[in-house]
C-alpha positions as CSV (number, residue, x, y, z in Angstrom):
1,X,0.0,0.0,0.0
2,X,1.4,3.4,-1.0
3,X,1.0,6.6,1.0
4,X,-0.7,9.5,-0.7
5,X,0.6,13.1,0.0
6,X,-1.9,16.0,-0.1
7,X,-1.0,19.6,0.2
8,X,-3.6,21.5,2.2
9,X,-4.4,25.2,1.9
10,X,-4.4,27.2,5.2
11,X,-7.8,27.9,6.6
12,X,-8.9,31.5,5.8
13,X,-12.4,32.4,7.2
14,X,-14.6,34.6,5.0
15,X,-16.2,37.8,6.3
16,X,-19.6,37.3,7.9
17,X,-21.4,39.7,5.6
18,X,-21.5,42.7,7.9
19,X,-19.4,45.2,6.1
20,X,-20.5,48.6,7.4
21,X,-22.4,49.8,10.4
22,X,-23.6,53.3,10.1
23,X,-25.9,54.8,12.6
24,X,-26.7,58.3,13.7
25,X,-28.0,58.8,17.3
26,X,-30.2,61.8,17.9
27,X,-30.7,63.1,21.4
28,X,-34.4,62.8,22.5
29,X,-34.1,64.2,26.0
30,X,-31.6,64.9,28.8
31,X,-32.7,64.7,32.4
32,X,-30.6,65.7,35.4
33,X,-30.6,64.1,38.9
34,X,-28.9,65.4,42.0
35,X,-27.3,62.9,44.5
36,X,-30.6,62.8,46.5
37,X,-32.4,61.6,43.4
38,X,-34.3,64.7,42.6
39,X,-35.0,65.2,38.9
40,X,-34.8,68.4,36.8
41,X,-34.7,69.5,33.2
42,X,-31.7,71.7,33.9
43,X,-28.6,71.0,36.1
44,X,-28.7,71.7,39.8
45,X,-25.8,73.5,41.5
46,X,-23.2,70.9,42.5
47,X,-22.9,67.3,41.3
48,X,-25.5,66.0,38.8
49,X,-26.1,62.8,37.0
50,X,-27.1,63.5,33.4
51,X,-29.2,60.7,31.7
52,X,-29.3,61.2,27.9
53,X,-32.0,59.3,26.0
54,X,-31.6,58.8,22.3
55,X,-34.3,58.3,19.6
56,X,-33.2,54.7,19.1
57,X,-34.1,54.0,22.8
58,X,-30.6,53.8,24.2
59,X,-29.4,55.8,27.2
60,X,-26.1,57.0,28.5
61,X,-25.2,58.6,31.8
62,X,-22.5,61.0,32.8
63,X,-21.5,63.1,35.8
64,X,-21.9,66.8,35.5
65,X,-20.5,69.3,38.0
66,X,-22.0,72.8,37.8
């Protein structure tokens, strides 16, 4: 019985089909909260937590010192 030699190509995965993700987030509203949990449409004096809501339904939070 003879042995057969095969040359194999290296495995190179192909892209999944997602080539570009383009999105634009638009701010829907921004609400401010002080450290006691009181809500306002404008920042309080001192430390605030700003909650930004976007039109796609996502939110972000950040600390704002005024």
